[in-house]
N, C-alpha and C positions, 0 to 999 in steps of 0.2 A: 473079753478080755483075754483072748488069743495072744499066747507067745509071752503072759507073763508065768512067773517061777515062785515056789513057795520059799518064804523069806529065809534067809539063812546060807542061801545056795545060792544067790545070783553073786558070780563072780569068782567064786571060788571053785578049786581042783579042776580046774577045765585050761587047756592047752588057750593060750593067748594067740589071737589072730594079728592083733592091731595093739601098739604099744604108741604110745604119744606121751611126752613125756614136757613137762612145762618149760624146761631148757633141755637145748639140746646140740651137743657138742658137735663138731664137725664132721666127725667118723662115724655117727648115729642117722646123719642126715640122708645117706646115701639107701640105706637099707629103710629109712620114712619113705623116702620116695620110692622106692621099687614095693613097697605094700600099699602106697597110697595108686599105685598104676593099679595094682591087682585087686586091688576095690573096685576101682575104677571098672576095670573090665567086668567084675562079678557084678557090678551095680549095672551094666548095660546086657548081659547077661538077663539079668532079672528084668530090666524093662520089658525085654524084645520077648520072655516069654507070656510076661503081662500082654502086649500087645495082640499077642496070638491069639493068648485066651479070650480077649478083649472082643477079637472078630469074629472067634467061635460062637461068643454068648450074642451078639448078634444078628449070627445067623439062624439063630433058636427061635421057632415062634415064640411067642408073648405066653407065660404059663400064669397061673394064679399063683402060686409059691415063690416065683422067679423073682429076679431084680427088673425094676422097669427103667429106663430111660427116661421118659415121663410119669408124671402123677406123683405124688406127695408119698403114698402109700405102699407096699404093699397088702396082698390079703393075711401074711402069714407073716408072726413074729413083729421086732416093733419097728417105726419108718424107719425111711432111711432115706438119704440126700444124697441127687447125683450129680456127679462135674458135669460140665458143659466145656468143649471146646467153643475156642474166639466164633468161628464161624457158626457151631449151633447158637451160641448165643444171640447171637444178631440177627440170625433169620427166627429165634422164637421172640425176641423183641420187637422187630418188623410185624410179625403177627399179633401182638403182646398191641402194639400202637394203634394198628387197624381196628379192634375191638375195642380201642379205647377213645377212639377220634374222637373229639370235641363237638358236641352237638348243641343247636341254639334253643330255644324254649319251647319251640313245635317239635323237636324230634328233629330236627335236619341235620346232616353233616356244615361244620361250619366250614367254609375252605380258609384256610392260610395263608398270606404271602409265601411267595417262594424263598426257601432256606436262605440263611443269613451269605452271600458272598461279597468278598471284598473286588472291589471294582478294576479290572486290571489287572488279576489273578485269577489262574485257574481255580476251582473248589475242588476238585480230586476226584477221586470216585467215588464209589458209594460205600454205604456202611458193608456191605455182601463185597467187596470186591477182594482179592490176594491178599493175605498176610506178609508182607516180607518184615523182617529186623536182620539188624545188622547189630547184636550185642556180643561182645568180645570180651577178653580178660587182657590184662597186661601179660605178654609175655616175662618168661625170667628176664631176659636181655633185655629190659622195656627203653634202654636208653636206644641201643640199634634199632627198635622198633616204632620206638615215637619220630626217629628222623625221616622217617619213610611218610609220615602220613597217614591219616585214616583212611582206607578207603570206604566209598561209598557212593550208595544205589543213585542212578538218575533217572530213573523212571515212576518213582513209588509215589504213592496217591499221599494225601495227608494222613491220611489211617497208619500210615507207619512210622514204625519207632524206631529211635537209634540207641541203644546204648551201650556205653564202655564206662569201665572205672577208670575214674584217674589213680596217674603213678605217688608213689608216697616220694615224703624227702623232695619235692620240688622248692626253688628260689621262687617261685612265682605263688607258693598256694598260701592262702589267707587262713586262720583255723574255720577251714570249710571241711563241709562232708567228703570224705574220704574213706575207702575201704583199706586200713593199714596196712599191707602185705607186710609177715612178719618176716626180718632176715632169715632167722634161724629157718624157715622153711624154703629156703629160695626163692622167695617172691609167687611160690604155688598154694599155697596155705588160704584156707578161707576164712581163717578167723577176722571178726572185724569189732571194734569198738564199740560200744553205745557211747550213746550223751553222759558227757562228765565234766567235772568242775574244770573252773580256770587253776587247781591245780596241779595241775597235767597229770597228775598220777594216773598211771595205766591200771586198767579192770579187767577182770576176764568176761568173756560173750556174755552178750545180754541173756542167753540160755544156762547162765551157769547158775549151780544152788549153792547157795553159802555157808549150808548146813556140810556141805562135803569138802571143803577146802584140805580136809584133814587125810582125804581116802586118794589111794594112789592115784597118780594122774593119769592111767588108763583107765579106770572105772569112771574120773572124773568125767573121760572126753566120751566115754560110749554112753553116761548115761543121759548125756545132752540127745541122744538120737534116740531116746526110748517114745514107743509112741505111748501117746496117749489113754490111759487108762478110763473104761467106763463110769461115769459119773453119773449117779439117777440124776434124772429131769431135763438131762440133755440126750437130743437125738444123737443116733450112729450117723454118720457119715459112709454115702457111698462113694466120696471119692477116692481115687486111684493113688494118692501122696502116701495116705496111711497106709495102705497096704505094701506100698513102695519102702516106708522106712522098717516096716513090718520085716519086707523080703529079706531088704541091707541088711538086719538085725541076724536072721539068722543063720548068719556067716559069718557071726560074733556070738558062738557059744557062751562066754562068758558070762553075757549081759541078759537079763530079764525084764520083761517090759511093764509099765505100771509103775515107774518109780518105787520097785520094791526094793530098790539097792537100797535106799534114803529110809526105807519107814514110811515115805510118805507119798501120798499119790497124785500122778501129775495134772494141776487143774489146767494146763493149755497143750496144746501140741505144740513138739517141738518145729523151730523153722527148718525148711527145706537146708540142705548145704548149699552154699553160694558156688562151688560148680556144678551143682544141675541145674541151674537157673536157665543160663542163656539158651540151653537145648531145648527146656521148655518152653520159655517164650516163645521163641523163633519157630516151636513146633505149633503155636497155637493154642497151649495147655493151661500159660498162665499169662495174665497182663500186669503190668506196672501203673501205677499214675502212687496221688499223693494223695494222701488221706486227712480226710476232713471229719471231726469230730461232731457231732451232733450235739447243739448247745442245749437245746432243750430235753433231749435223749443221749445223755452220755455213754449210754453203752452203747447204742446205735452211732454208727458212721456212715460216709461217702467218701468213694475215691475218682478221683476228677484223672481220666486217661488223658487228657488234654488232644482231644481229637480221634482219638484211635475208636471210641464208641461215640453213639450222639447223645449218651447221658450215662450222670455218673453211677458207678454200681453202688449198692446198696449194701450195706455191712451190717448184722442183724446181731447185737448183744456183744456183751465183753467177750464173749468166749471163740467168736468169729473174728473179735478184732485182735485178737492174740498177743496183747502186750504193745500194741502199736500207738503210737502219740500223735497229736495234731501236728500236722506238717513232714510225717515221716514217707518218705519214695517207699511204697510196699509189695510186694510181689502178691497177687489175688489168683486164686481158681476160683472161675466162674461156678456157680450155682444153677439149680433149676429152680424159678423165679418161687413157684407156687407149693415148693417142698419147704422154703425158707420162711414164706410168708405164714404157713399154716403154721410152721414153729413158732414163729412171734406171735401168734394169734393164742397158743396155749400159753406161752410166755406171760400174755398182757392178762390174760385169764387166771390165771394164778399172782397175779400183781394186783387185779381187781380183788380177790378174795383177800390177801394179804390187808389189802387197805382197808376190807370191811372190820378183818378182825380187830385190824391196827386202833380204830373207829370208837369199838366196842371196849377192849380192854385197855384205851389210854395208854399204848407201850410205843416207845417209838423203837424199840430194838430191832436193827436192821443192819447189815450189814452194806447195804447198798440203795441206802438213801442218798447218797451221793450221787445214786445216778438212777434216781427211778423214771419210769417210761413214761410217756407222753405220745398216744398214737389216738384216732378216731378210729378203732375200732366198733363194732355192733356195741351199741350199750342201750338197748332197748327193755331191757328184762324187768318188770315192776316189782320181779320177785327180789329182786337182789336188794340188800340190806343196806343202806345207809348210802348207795352211790347212786340210786334209782334218779328218772330223769323228773321234769316239770314240764312237759312241751318236749319242745328241741333243747329245754335249759339244762345243760348238763353241769352236775356237783363232782366238782375237780374235789380228791383227798384234799385235807389239810395240808398234809407236806407237800404237796404236788403246786398247791395254790400258792406254798411259801416259795419253792424253786421258780415256779415262773414270775413271781415278782421280782425276784435277783436277775434272771435272766432277761425278762422283758424291759426293765427300769435300767437294766447300767449300759445301755447303747443309746446312742443318737438316733437310730432305726433300727425297726424290728429287724431278727435276725429271721432269714425265712429258710426251709428247706422244704424238699418237694413234699408236696402234701399226697400221702400215700393212703390208701384204707381197701377196701375190696374190690370197692368199682374202678379205683385207680393205682396198680400195683407197680414198684420198681421194673422200669424195663429190663435192669441186671441183679443180678445179686453175685456174693461173693464170698469167701472167707479167708482172713489172711495168711499164708503162708510162709511168708520170710519177711522182714522190714531190710528190704536192701541198703537205703541209706537215711543217717539220722542227722541233722544237724549239730555239731558237736559244741561242749559248753553250755546249754540252754539254762535258765534260772529262773525261779520261780519263786514270786512269795505270797506267804501264808503267815498262818499263826500253828502254832504248836501247842498239844493237847497230850496227857497222860492218856486217856484213853482214846477212843475211834468216837468219830463224833454224832453218830449214835448211840451211843453208850454213854456217854458226857451228856447228852440233853435226858438222857432215862435218870443218872444221877442225880442230875439237878432238878428235877421232878418229883424226884423221891426225897430228897434234902426238902426241898421246898412245902410237900405236903407232911413230912414228920413220918414216912414212913420207912421201914429197915429197906437199906440200901439194897437194890435186885442188881447191882453191878458191884464185883468186889472190885476195890482198887490195889492192882499189884505192889508189893511194896517194895521190892528189886526188880524191876523191868527192863528187860535187855533193851528192848525196845521203844520209844514212843513215836507218836504221830504227829506228820506234819500236814497239815489240811490247807492244798493251794488255794488262794485267790482265785486262778482261773478254776472254774468245773470242769471245766477239758481235761482240764491235769487231775489225772488218781491219788489217791492218800499215799503218801510215801514216808515206809518205815524208817525211822534215823536210830544209829545206835544212840544208847543213853548217853554214852561217854564225852558225846559231839554237843548235848545239849546242854544249859546251864548249871553250874557244879550243883544250885540249892532247888534244880528244877523239881526233881520227885517230890522233894518232901512241902514246897512251894508253889506247882505249878499253876492255881488258880492265879496268882500275883502275873504270869505271864498269859494270861486269857486274852489280855488284849495290845501284846505285844506283835508287834510284823518281823518276821525273819525272813531270811533268801535259804533257798534250799537246790538241789540238784539231784539228777536221779542216777544213780549210777548202775544198776544192774537189777535187771527182774527175773527172777528164776522162773520154770513152767511150774513150780509146786508152789509159788507165793500170789496169792490174788491181788498184792499188792507189789509195787516196785522196793528197792530199797535204794538209802541217799544218803546223800550228803550236805550238812546243817551248815551253810554260810554264816553271814553277817547279821546283826538285829538290827533294823532299820528304824526303832523304835515306837511311838503309840499308834496306835490305828486310828487315834481325834487329832494327833497334830498334823494339821494341813501343808506343812511342808514335807513331812513324812507321807503323807497322801501321793505328792508330786514324785518325790524319790522310788516311790512303788512304783508308778507307772512307768518309770523308766527300766528299773530292775523287772521287772514283767516283761518289757519287749528287749530283754537284752541287750540293755545300754548303763554304763555306769552312772551315779548318780553327778561325779564332776569326772569325764574324761580325762582333763590335764588338771594336774595340779593348780591354784591359783596362787601368784606370789613367790613360786619356786623358779625364780632367776638362772640357777643354773640348771635346773630341766628344760627350759626354753633355751638357753644355749646351746646345750647339747642337740637338741631337735634343729636348730639352725645353723650348726658346725657341717654340715653337710650343704648347704645353700649354694651353688656355683655364686660367682662375682656377676653383676648383674651389669655395675659400669661397662665392664667389656663389652658384654653383650649387646649393651644399646648400642655400642657403636659396631656392629655386625652391619656389613655392608649388603648382604642379604636379606636382611630386614627390608620390609615395606616400610614408608614412615606416614603417618597420618599427624602432621604438627598443623598444618592450614585449613586441615577440614573442621566444620563444627561439630564435634565430636561431644555426644551427651550420654553421659554414664545413668545407671538407671539402679536403686537402691530400692530393694523390698520393706527391710527393715533396722534400715541403719547402721547397720550392725557390721555389714561388708560388701564389696560393689565388685561383679566379676563380671560383668558384661558393659558394652556400651554399641551405641550405632549412630551412623552418621548417614545424611544424606545429599545428595547434591546433582546437581544437570548436567551432563556432559555435554545434550544436543538440543534439538528443539523436539525430540520425540523421546531419548535415551534419558533416563537418571540412574544411579548409581545410588544403591543402598548398600551402607556396608553395616557388618555385625561384628563385634570384636568382644573375645573371650579373653578372661586372663589368660599366660602362657603358665598354666599351672605344671606342665612336664618338666618348665628348666627350674622350677625351684625345688621338686619333690625329684630326690634322683631315687634310680632301683636300688631296693635293699639296705635303703637309710634308713636312722631308727625313727625317722618323719612318715616315711612311707608305709612303714610296719604299723606304729601305729595308726593310721589312716585307712590302711586296710582291714585292721580289726574293725574301728567302729564303723564301717565302708559308708554311712550313711547319717548326717547333721538330722539331728532331731528338733521341730518346732514344736511347742506348747505352749499357750497363749500365757502360762506365767513362769514360764523359763526354757530356755533353750540350749542345748549341748551340740558345739558345732563339729565339723569333721576334723577341723584345726585347730588348733590354741588360739585365742583374741591376738598377739605376736602375729604369728605366724597370716591372719588373716588381713591384718593392717598393713604387714609388710608387701603383699602379694595386691592388694585392693587399690582399685584405678582412683587417681588423685586428680582434684583440679588443677590443671596448667602444667603438671609434672607428669615427665617421658616412664611411659610402665610397657612392661612385654607384653605382648599380647599375640595370640592367632586369630586373622582376619577372613572373614567369606566376606567377600564384593560381591553384588549381583548386579548387572548391569540389565536393568529392567523398559521392555517398551511400553511409554505411556501411553499408546494407542489400544492395547490389546491388556497390558502387564503383565506380557510374555517374558520370562528370563531369554535374556539373548546369550548371556558369558556369564561365569562364573569365576572367580580365581580365590584360592585358598594358601593362606601367604603366612610366615612367620613375619609378626610386624612389631613396630614402636609407635605406640599409641600416646597420644596428648588431650586428654578431655578437656572440655573448655568449661562443661558444667556437669555436677551431678544433681539429678530429680529423684523425691520420693515417688513412690506410687501416688500416695494422696497429692503429691503437687500434680500430675497427670488426669487425676480423676477430676483435680477441681479446674485444670485447664479445661478440660474436655466437658464437663459439666458446666463452663462460664462460673465460676465459682472464683473466693478470693482465693488468689495464690500468691506463694513467699514474692516477700520485696526481689531477691536477686533473680529472679526470670524475668529475662525481660522479654515483650512480645516475640522478638525474633527466636526466641525461643520456642514460644507459646505456638507459632508455625510451625516449628522440625516436630513440636511434637502432634501437630493435625496432620503433617505428610505423614507419619510415620501409622498413622491411625489410617489414614487412607489405603497403603501400599498394605494393610495389614486386614482392612476389608476385602482387598481384591485377592490376596490369597487364601482367604476363607471363603470366597466364593469357587475359587479353584478348585481349594482341598473338599469341599464338599456338591462340586457341581450343580451350583443355585446361582444363576447371576443376580438373583434380588434378597438374597441376604446383606446383612451391614455386619457391623460388629457387634451389636446387640441386637436380640437377646442373646445371651449364653447359658449354655449348660452345665455352672458353676459344678455341681456334684458326679455328673460324669466326667468332667476335665479331670478330675483327681484320682480316677482309673491309673492314669498313666503318673502321675507326679502331683503329689501333696504339698499344700500349700505351707511359706514364707510367712506373707502378712495376714495374718488370722482375724476373723474375727467369730463370734459367737455364734452366730446362723451358720453356717455348714454351707446353705442357699445363697448367700451373700454373695454379689460379684462385684465386678473391677474393670473398669474398664481400661485403667491402666494393663492389668493383670491380661487383659484376655488381647491390646494389643501385642504386648511381648511373646506372652505363649505363642500368638501365630507366626509372628515373623521368627521366635525358634523352633515352631514344627517346621518350617521351610530350609532353616538354616542346620536343623538337625536330620533330617533327609537328604540335605542336600549332601552333609555328611558322609552319613552311612553308603548314599550309592558309589560316594568317590573310595571311600574307604573299603567297601566291599568289591567293588571295578578292580583296584587296587591289591589287597590282600586275599581276595577271595575266600577260603574258609576260616580264615582267621579274624576275620573281620567281626568286632566285637558290638555287636547291635542288640536292639529292643524290639520286642512284639506284643502285639494281644490278640490271644487267641479268638477264634469265634467263639459265641455261649452256645453252650448244647443244644440242640434240636431242642428237646424235650422245656428247657428251660425257655427259649424264644418263643415254643408255642403258649406257652403260658403265662410269660409277657402281653402277646399278642391277643389271647383271649380275655384276659383281664382288662387290658386297654380297650377291647370292643365291647365290653361289659360296662364300661364307664362312659361310652359314647364316642370313643375315638377310635376311629380305624387306623389303626399305623403300619405303613407298607415297609416291611422287613426283609424286604428283594437284598440291599444293597446297605451297607454303613450309612452312606448320604444320604438314601431315602429315608432311612430309618430317624435320624435327626433331622432331615428336612420336615419330616412327619410332626416331628415335634416339636419344632419352632414355628412352626405356623399355628399353634396354639393360641391364639391371643391373651386370653387370662392367664395370667400369672401363677395364679396359684393352681389350676387345672395344669399346665404346664409344669410346676414341681411336683404335682401327682405322680402322673406322667412318669416323671423323671426318675421318681422315687423306685418307680416299678422295674423299671428299666436298669435300673443302676444294682438292684440286689441281685440279679442274672446276669450280671456282666464279669468277667474272670478282671481278676487284675493285671497290668502289663510286667512283663518280664521280660529279663536279661536271656542273650544267648549268645553262643559261637555259632557261626555260617557253619562250619563243617562240622556241628554236631545238630543240626535241624536241616529237614528237609524244606528246598525250595519254594513248595506249596506253603510251607509254616511261616513263613519271613515274615507276612504284612501284619504293620499295625491297625486290625479291625476297627477298633472306633474313629481312630486320625484317618481312618482311610489312604496309610499311605503302605506302600508296597514296601520299602526299605525304611527304617526309622532304627533310631541310635539317641545317645544323650552327651551334649556336648557344652552347653551352654551354660551350664552351672557349677564349672570344677570348684566349687570351692565349698559346695555342701554335698556332692556325691562323688567319690571314689571312682565310677564308674566313667566318670567322665575326663579321671585322668588316664585311663588304661584307652580311650579313644585319642585324647589327644596325643598319646605316646604313637597312635597308630598314623592319627594324622600326620604326626614330624615323619614317619617312614616313607608316607604317601610324596609329602612336601619333598623331603631331602634324597630321595630316589636312589639310597645306599644298599649295598646289596648286603643281606644279613651273613653272622659266620654262621649260622645254624639254622634248624628247620623250627619252625615256632611248635612251641606247645601244647597243642589244644586242650589237651587234659589240665592242664594246668589252668590255664584260660576258663574253661568251660568252670572248673571248681571258682574261680574267683567270680561267675556267672554266676551260681545258685548261689553263693554266698552273699552278694549283693542282694538277687532277689530277698531272701531272707529276711537282710537288717531293711533293705527298704518298707517292707511290709511291716515289719516289727516299727519303724517310725511312723508308719501310716494309722498305725493300730495305736500309738504313744501319744499321736494326735491327735483322733478322735478320743480316747479316755482322756484327753486334756480339756479337751472343750468338754466334756460332758462332767466334768468334775465342777468346773467354774458354770457352766452352765444350771445346776444341780445350788451350786453355793448361791448364785445369783438368784432364782427360783425362791429358795428357803426365806432369805431375806425380804424379797417382796412381797411374802405372804405370813411376813412375820406375826404379823396382828390379827389373821385367821385361819392361819394354820394351813392355807390351800389358795389358788390362786382359781377365779372362773374365767376361762375364756373360752373362746370359740374355734372348735373346730372342724374340719371336713372328712366326713366318711368317706375313707379309701376300698373296703374291704368288708362284706358281711359274712360272719359264718352260723351258723346252726345255733350258736350260744354265746357269741363274741361279735366285734366288729373292731374293725382299728380306725383310729382317727391318724390324723396328721392336722399339726399345730404349725401355719404358716409363721407366726412371731417369732418361734425360736427356732424353727427347721426341725421339727423333731415328731416320729412317729409312735402310738403307743396303741395299745389293744386295749379295750373296756372288757370286761368278764361281768357275764352274766350272773354269777353266783356271786361276785360283789358286789351287789344292788337288792334294793330290799322290791322284790320282783314275784311277784304271786309263779306267774313260768312267762316261756317265751315260744313263738312259735316264727317256723321259720321256713318261708315260701320259696324252694329252691328254684324254681321257673322264673321267678320274676324276681328274686334276690331282696327280697324283702325280710328283715327280721322284726315281728311285733313284740315289743316288749308289754306286760302286763302288771301294771306296776301297784302295790300297796299304797293305796291312799294314806296320805297325809304325813306319809314317811321320808324324811330327807334323807337324798343319801347321801349328803354330806357329812352327817354325823351318825349314819346304819354301820352297825357291827355286825358282821354276819355269825350267825348262830357257834358257827365253828372256831371263829376266830376269839370266841373267848374262854375258850381251853387253855391249857397251859402248851398245849401241840404248837398253836399259833404262831404266824410269825413273828419279826422281832417285838421285842417290851416296845422300842422308840414309835413305831407305829401305832399301838396299842395306845402310847401314853401321851402322845404329842396333841398339842389343844389343838380344836377344831371347832370354830363357828357354823354356824348355819348358813345355809346359800345364801338367803335372806342378807343375813347379817354381812356376807359377804361381799356380795353385791352393793353394800351400802357403803362399805368401809371403801373399796376401788374406787366406785362412782365420788365421794367423800377424794379420795388423794388427788384422783383425776381433773378435780373441778382447782386443786389446789397448785397441779405441778403440769401445767398448759395441756392440758386433756394427755396427760401420761400417768403409768399408774408407780412408774419405775421413783423409788426415793430417791433421796442425795447422795446417800452415802453408797448407795449401789451405782451411783453415776461417777461419783468421784473414784471408787475404785476401779473401774472399767476404763475413766480414763485415765487412771497412772498407767493401765496396763495398753494402751493407745488400740482400746478397743470401742468401736460404734454400740452406743445405748439403742436395746430393743427398743422398738415403738411398741407398747404394750398400753391399747384405750379402748375403755368399755364400750358394746356395740351403740348404736343409735336408734332411735325408734324411726321407723323409715314411711315417712309423708305419707305414703298409700301404699299396698300390697291390693293384690290381685289374687282373690279367695274363690278356688272352685268348690264347685256343688257339691262335689265328694271327691273322696281320694280315690284311686284305683284299685279295680274289685279283684279281689283276689281268691284263692280257694278257700279262704276263712268264715266265705258267706256273706251277703249283700248288708250293707252299713245303711245306718240313718242318713238323709239327704243330708243333715246340719254338719256332718263331720265335717269337720276344714281345719287350717292353720290355727295353732293356737294364739287364741284373740289377743291382742294388745292392749295396754290402758295405758291411762296416763300419767302411774308412776313410774318416771324416770328413774328414780331411786332405788328401785326392786328390781324383779328378776324378768319384767315383761319386755325390756330389750334383748336378753337371752333368750327368749321363748319363742319370739314373733315366727321363727323361720321351721317352729318344732308342729308335726305333722301330729293328731291326737284325736281320740273318738271315745267315747264311752257306750257300753255295748252288753245289753243284760249285766250291767254294775261291774263291766268288767271295764277297768280304766290304762286304756292303751297307747303305745304308743309306736308310731313308724319309724323305723331305720333303713335308708335307701342310703344307696351309694353315692357319693360327689354331692351329699346334703351336709348343711351346716347343722352341726349340734352343739350345745352349751356343755364343755368339759370342763371338771374340777381336777387342778393340776396339783399334785403335791410333791416335796422333795423331801427324801428322808436320809440324812447326813449327820455322819460321828455315832456317838454312843453303840462305840464296840464294832462297827462296821464298816468293811474293808473298803468299800466301794458304794459311793451315794447311789440312791434309786429313784426314778421320776416315773411316779404310779398316777393315773388315771380312772374316772368315775363319770358317766353322764349324768347330768341334773335329771331329776324327778320331777315333771313338770305339775305333777298333781300331788306335791307336799305340800302346798299351801292351800287347795282344794277344799 
């Protein structure tokens, strides 16, 4: 608490060294700049003194009471955490990695493949290489500086980063992340604007305190630099930056520390001044990266450094996260991992004790239930009350179970974070010291409450039990609480005047209503941010509201363009130049006599076409034509500004939101036998080797002869029934395209044995989401594979040409290498499943997976790899080191997006650059790389939003489908494949629906569980005669338990469910999907899932005994579950289950890649913002 002052003395009766007003006249500006300069000199002097003290301290011998650079605590006083420089952290991580090297079951180190490396590109230096960064702010005379271009080193490895803030008021700027340089500060200020709503209202900085708005401006400004006051329960930091800020305040005698000026103590550390960041980053004292909140423990987070470090940085707790949100670009100070880990263990222990008390007192009062922890820390104590283990079976707290149901149930695949425990600690740890950038205008959906969620739950319990209310409802509250649907977003305080007029008196009536809100500011004195309330979407249970909420939660409007407003459409089209004049342009190539085939994925727009013809005996010409979007969308037009804001089309099974209005799509799309403007890429290909001999990129006029859908292409290639208009000649052209695509794929992946199938459909979505959707995300399409493969060739060709001509200005797309830690974990998991994956290059990685013959096993490995791969990103060549240009998954050194201009704004930027290359016209001014970079960042954000929205839409439809299919039994009985086994749970993959779910042991009627880590076998000790389909765990019978909809929904026994499904399959051609579901999916043009009960196998090799594990010998009669002749019962589901009875214990073995029967259940509506899918495994001894 050094540096704090008694109340009432702060900021009074002292000379003012610094005066910062909210608005400043020109006469005051010069004085301010001088004061800032003096302050900067003082800051540099302090830093120099600290450096000298640090050097002197390091020369001293280690003493018991002194600070230590290693170790988590000193022998005197409370423990402190110490910061690390970048090189120190890298060396520490290397040592820790050596200590944590993976071992096989005999204890020997497992050799992993060479770290991933894109072919044809240097991997770069090792993690211990020298660090160089080019991080600079715009100069006051920014326009002049921008014209000179940005200097960039040429010898930096992939570890090096470049950082430069974009300019303001640039015509190419979308509503993208930027530091808004205050004109009153002459461009030198470091004020930034946080996330804001679409009202475009300027707000105070993210550090501002809303209670201090009436205080003098200079006091408000200086309070933002207050050091954090000591808060009981948090460890002190040995960070140099807390001392730096404190030393800075010594030159400001008007201010004391600890938030005393406002009467409220600081709960978070203030952010470092933006002007101090470049030097700290260049010195290696800070690193920057994108923050990712841990979905299963929202107080923790990770920071991805885009290749700078070989693993993500672990951020422990909300205090260290320091108000940063998902997707923020943050500056992080690295800390000693052991010290952070000890702090986490202490927090987990406190959390455990609180959970025990929670169970005993049946009270839910907690301000942090929204952020309950989940860590696999040691929990072997037999004396812990309420939360002891039964063997390896860990009993989760009720609120934790509730949270896991939501997090695991609301996605198609399980959300994976790095496994961290005492044996496998994070390689890097740190804390956020500044939010460098945040995408503005982010909005969230959620519900509105008068009380915090925990308080509201307690009030509901009190009311139900008839007790005296333990929570007092405020009569005239100043704020109400917005609870976001996305659990990674914190509670948001909303001013009461923004809520509905009758909300305070009638707040219970709004409990099931969805609203939209945004975060406005987050003071250091508040646990929660303050925000602005937007529109009300409607009732949670309304299916249409659920779809609208998906759009809103992913920062898209439900209806981007008004429907039926002819005046609005005319205003958009008013800027479109004459098409007829351009069609007569003699400089355009003409493709009138070629058999051009146009393709459409969903019949809503047609933006690409192809042709092929023979030029000679050994040379053929392949042409790819994309609509000339840059002719129609002029720079600075209303249409461009609207499209820039949307950035990407969004395709859900239920609804699509397009980049352009339907009228514009119709105007630009290719039409049969009509002239259309296009940009064409033609390849001259040698048919003996399929090498490209020559490439031409031209503006053109194209006349498509026929438009075919992807369904038609699939039918042609599958020898199925095709549309009547499709001739045999068209079929031959389609098959030729397939042959060319196959050869292109072989070249790209360096494998002459590959065909166009099988494809890695899930991994393909790393670069681009689908347009023609399926309810199963693994369902492949030959048409998509062919068009995509040829598109990869076109896009990479365009990228090479644009980059060769425009250099640093080129707008490209890359996919970073997965971190070494993640790829090692994947390789180890695949090895445990029986597959040796060559991870030395992207091509060998994919070859290893494609060589797996069994489609189910291939999908399992594909799932594991998908979760460790980063999504592809747009970038500007001048803002990225050449070593990082490559698209890792596609195995291409240069790549961009050109082929889908009607659904991606990035394609429009690339088309304009292609026009510059084609026309070779001299530009009037130098390119604005910062403006282009801002566009690339914003396009990345919206593209990720579009992908998230698509997954959520598929999950919603799948949940509704499963709910209808299980209407008579309450749940579906299906077969799953075990993917991963843990000490008290295991993951299953259900191929019929393409989903991955976790089965928790504490949801089953088990006596105990035992985990054999060496052999990766989980043994479940079942309660005999208890059906897991109808079993309700004891803690779920209390009022604390999960949603009432789960407890009250009708569930029949597993045997009855099996009989119902067998009957339905007999009546419906061996498919249990009801007719109502088939009609619904057909209306959405979606294929119907094939779900059939398993059949009794005619014979089965039964081993004399299962493998022996550490749990003792087993009787010779132990075997697979014996099938019976009762086909209508559970026998077909249990025929592959390995069970035994031993000393009156009923045991089932769970092994990886083993088929197991699971009960799949969907929860929809009844006050739930998002549907959930949950699974349980069948009890093989239920009928014993």
